[in-house]
N, C-alpha and C positions, 0 to 999 in steps of 0.2 A: 845784705842777708842772702844766704844761698837759696837758690830756687831750682826746683825740678823742671826739666824740659821733658815733656812726655812724647811718646811715639805718636805722631799726628795721624789723623784719618784723612788721607789725601784723595780718596775716591769713595763713591757711595757704596761700593762692595768690599772695600778694604777691611780686613780683620787683623792682618798681620803685616808688618813691614820688614824688609831686609836692608840693612845698611850696606850699600855697595861701596861707598867710599866716605871716609872722614876727611874734611878739609881743615880741621883743627886737631891738635893733640893736647893732651892734658898739660896744663900750665900756660897755654896760649891765651892771649887776650882776645875777646870776641866783642864786636860791636853790633848793636841792633841793625838788622837788615843785611848783615854779613853772612855769606854762605857757610853753613855749618857742616852739612853732610848731604850726600846723595842717597835717596831712599827708593828702593825698588818696591813698587806696589804690585797689585795683581795685573795691572795693565801697562805700566810704564815706569821708567826710572825718573824721579823728579827731584829737583833741587829743594833743599829745606833750609830756609834762612832763620837766623836767630831773631827772637822778638825782644831781646833785652841785652844790655851791656854786662860784661863781667869777665871773669877768668874761668876757663873750662877746668873744673875741679875733678870731674868724674865722667867716664864714658861707660854707659850701662849696656850698650850693645856693640860688640866688636864687628869689624868689617867682615862681611860674608855671613853674618848671623842674623837671625830674625827674632822679633818680639811682637807681642800683641799690641794693638792700638791702646793708647793711654798707659802703657807700662813705661818705666824709667828709661829714657833715651840718653840723657846726660844731666849733669848738675852744673849750674853756673853760679858764681859768687865772688867773694873777695879772695885775693891771694892768701893762702894759708888757712882759710876758714875751715872749721870742722863741719863736715856734711854728713857724718855717719848716722846721726839721729834722724835725718830725713829719710835715709834708705830704710832704717828700721821701722819708721812709722808709715811708710808708703803702703797703701793698700793694693796697688797694682802689682801683678805677678812679675817676678824677675826672670828674664829669659835665660840668662847664662849660668847663674850659680845661686845657691841658697843665700838668704839674707845674712845668716850668721857668718858665712865665709867672707862676704863682702865687708861686713862691719869690722872684721878682724884685720883687714888690710890697712896698711899705713895710709893716712888721710891724703898725703901728697904723692903717693905712688902712682905712676902712669899705668893705666890698664894696658896689658900686652895686646898687640894687634896680631891676630892669628888668621892666616889665609884660609879660604874655604878648602875643606878636605878634598883631595883628589879622588876620582872614582876608584872604588875598591874592586880589585880583580880577584876572583876566587876560582881556584882550579879544583876539579873533582875527578879523582881517579876513576877510570872505567873498570867495572868488574862484572862478572857473570856467575852468580851463585845459584842459578835456577836448577832444579833437579832435572836430570835427564830422563825423558820418557822412554821406557823400553819394556818389552814383554819379559816375564820371568824366565822363559827359555832363552831369550836372547841374552839376558844378563848372565845366565849360567854359562852359556857357551863363551861369551866374552871373557868371563872370569877364568875359565879353563885355558883359553888361548892367550890370556894376558893382554887383551885389547882394551884400550881406553874408550869408553862409550862416548865421551865428549868429542871424539874425532870421527864418529860414525854418523852419517846422514841417514835419518829414518825415512822409510818409504811407506810406513803405515799411516793410519788415520791420525791427522794432526801432527805429523812428523814423528810418530812413534817408531822406535827401532824394533824390528822383528828379526826372526831367525835368518832370513835370506840376506838381510843387511850385514850381519856378522859373517856369514859364509862368503859373501862377495867382497868383504872389506879388504882393501889393499893399503898397508901402512905407507908405502911410498907415494901413492896417489893422494892419500889424505894429507901427507906432509907438504906435497907440492901445492895442493888446493889451499891449504891453510896459509902458506907463504904468499900465494897470489891474491887472496881475498880478505885476509885479516887486516882491518884498519887499525892503525896505530896513531894515537893522539890523545888530547886532553879536552874534556868539557870545561868551558869557562864562561864567565859572564861579567859584565860591569854593572855597577850601581851608581846612580848620581842623585843628588838632592832634587826634589821637585820644586820648580820655581813657583813664586807667588802667583803668576799668571796661570800656570797649569793647575794649581790647586783650586783657584776660583772657577776656571773653565770646567773642571771635573765636577765641582759641587753644583754649579748652576745648571749644567746640562743634565746631570743626574736628577736634580729636582724637577727639571722640565719634563724629562722623558717619563719619569715615574709618577708625576702628579697630573700632567696634562694628557688626556686620552688623544693620542695622535691618530689621524688618518691621512691618507695620501691620494692625490689626484695627479695624473700625468697626462700631458698633451704634447703633440708633435706640431712644430711650427715650420711652415714653408719659408725659408729665409732668402729665397732668390731675390726678392725685391729689396730686402734690407741690405743684402750684399751689394747690389747695384747702387743703392742710395749712399751707402758708406763710401764706396769708391769715388762717387761723384763729389761728396762733401770733402773728403780728404785730399782730393786732387786740387780743389780750389781754395781751401782755407788753411790758415796757420795752425789751427787746433786739429789734432788727429782724434777722430771719434772711434771708440772701440765698440764692439758688439755689446759689451756689458753696459756701456752708456745708453745704448738703445733699450736694453732691458730695464734699466733704472727709470728712464723716462716713460716708457710704455707702462710699466707697473704703477708708477705714480699717478698716471692719468686714469688707469683702470681702477685704482683704489678710490679715486674721487667719485667714480660711478658706483662703487660697491663698498660703502662705508662699513659693512659688517666684517669685511676682511681687515679693515684698518682699525682694529679694536683690541682691547685688552681684558683679560679676566682678573677681577679684583676680589674674588671670594664671594662677597655678598652683592656685588654689582658688576655690570659690564660697562666699560668705558668705550664710547664711540668717539674716536678722535676726528675732529673737523680739519685738522692739519695733516699733511702727509710728509713724514720724515723717514727717509729710507736709510736703514743701516746696511752698509756694504761690508761684508765679511772679508777680511784680509789676513792671509797667512803670514806669520812672522816666525822668527827662530824659536821662540818659546811656546807658541800656540796660535791664538787667533784674536784679532782685534776687530771691532765693528764700529768704525767712525760713521757719523750720520750726515747725510745730505739733507739739509733742512728745507722744507717747502719745495721739494723736488718737482712737484707738479707745476710750479710757477717758473721753473728754470729751463733754459734752452739746453739742447744737447751739448753745445760747446761749453756752457757754464758748468754743467754736470761733469763733463770730461776734465776740465781744469781742476775742479774741486776734488774729484776722486784721485787724480794724479798727485795733488798736493798731500792729501791724506796718506796715500801709499808711501810717499817719501818720508813723511813724519813717522809713520808706523814703523818702518824699517829702522829708523834712527832712534826709536823709542822717545819721540818728542811729542806724541799726542798728549793733550791735556784733557781733564775730565769733561770740559765743555764740548770736546770733539766727539765723545762716544756716548753721551747721554741723550735721552729723549727720542729714541727710535720708536716708530709705530709699526714698522714692517721691515723685514730683513731679506736680503738677497745674498745667496752663497753661490759663487760661480767656480766650477772646476773644469770648465771647458778647455782652458789653456793647458790642462794636464791630460787632454785627450780622453776624459771620462765622458762616456756617452749619456749616462743616466745615473742618478743617485737620489737618496732621500736625506734630508737634513733635519736636525733636531731643532725645535722651535726655540728662538732666542727671547726669553722673558724680558719685558712683559708682553711682547707681541703675541697675537693669536695665530699668526701664520709666518712661514718662511718659505721662500722660493728657491729651489735648487736648479741651477742652470748647467746643462751639459754642453758638450762640444757640437759643432756643426759638422754633420757627416754627409758626404755625397753618396746617395743611394738611388736605386731605380724607383721612380714614382709614376703614377698614372695621371696624365693631363690630357684632356680632350680625347679620351679613349685610347691614347697611345702611351706606351712605357718609355719614359725619357729620364735623363739624369736630373736629380733634384737635390737641393741642399736642405737638410732637415735638422732642426735642433729640438731636443726634448726638454721640457720644463716639468718639474714635479713640485706641487704645492703641498707642504705639510701643514695640517690644520689642527687647532685645538677644538675638539668636538664640543666642549663646553660653551664655546662662543660661536663657532662656524658650523653650519650644516653642509652636507654634500652638495645640495643644489646651489647654495650660495658660493661655495668654492668653485664649482663648475662654471657658473655664470661669470665669475671674475676671470677665470682662465680663458673663456671664450672672448671676452673683451680684450684681454691682453694679446691673444692670438690675432685678433683683427688689427690691432695697432702695429704689431711686429710684421705682419704680412703686407700691410699697406702703410708703411712708415710716413707717407705724406700726410696721413691723418693726424700725426703728432705735431705737425707744423701749423695746423689750422687754429 
């Protein structure tokens, strides 16, 4: 008997899936556990395996197209079996065409595979139909002399053409100036479909920004000791420690001392997390992924370094799994590698806070009463004021500063 295969929910935030590739075509035999399709979710492209045996009778979502979770992805059954009644009775919305059109198609006809539409390029011709501003007298004189007002530069208020502009007008000079300065070209733009990842990023961050009352706290960190410690560690070890690894470790230890920062707003209650799971924001082609370093406060710098590098490689290859990005209690976003000195980040739900990390800058600082070169990094903590007060956020940053300025404390 023919059975409907529904669009699966492959992540906790997934509402729609895009079929990036079909591994079977209509008429092919499919075995349980065999790869059926690759589906792009809001966070990764994941393999989807069949849960039953049968012949692929119908493809409900073409390659490059999307459909809501639980809508018809495909129909499996016996060869030659009539499946049109299943489509007509299905309550799930059809993504590609009205049900009536599908039911009218021959039962064994293969659904055409259509490539994703290329970006549309639209050209807009440039025009200038604005009214020329001129005094009545200037207009009369220009009319009498046969002068085109559009070629005259006005010297009056707001570029208004007045009598002296007409009297001093030189057609030859105007023609030369026009030839020298008139730009010739076309306005154009391209449009492309929004990826599933970008749709979810837009929705979740908009919800965060407009529902959580953000406030921001910035602190400057003296990184001289951290730089020296990193050089020493990387000279003697096989694992290369990054400054971001220092921040992850220091933040995790500071969170252990300040549980109010390691919290979540749940509407009618506040959750104080006893474990410390640090989400590390990573830029990928389509947007941003946040894999989670679990129990970061109990891990060494080298363990954190290895784990973050593995996540980075998987994120770029779109191989992260739901277990990799779920369960964060605090998030770190670092743009220091792009030479950004300071920025504010939008809180990543369900966290109550996110830490924005800037670049390390060498600037003059005062030490021991003397002005000397110093290496300074700025951190900005974005806080949900429903959960975290200013004093709590400031105390957390003070502890974080102590750890980063005296990194030996993280090894105790």
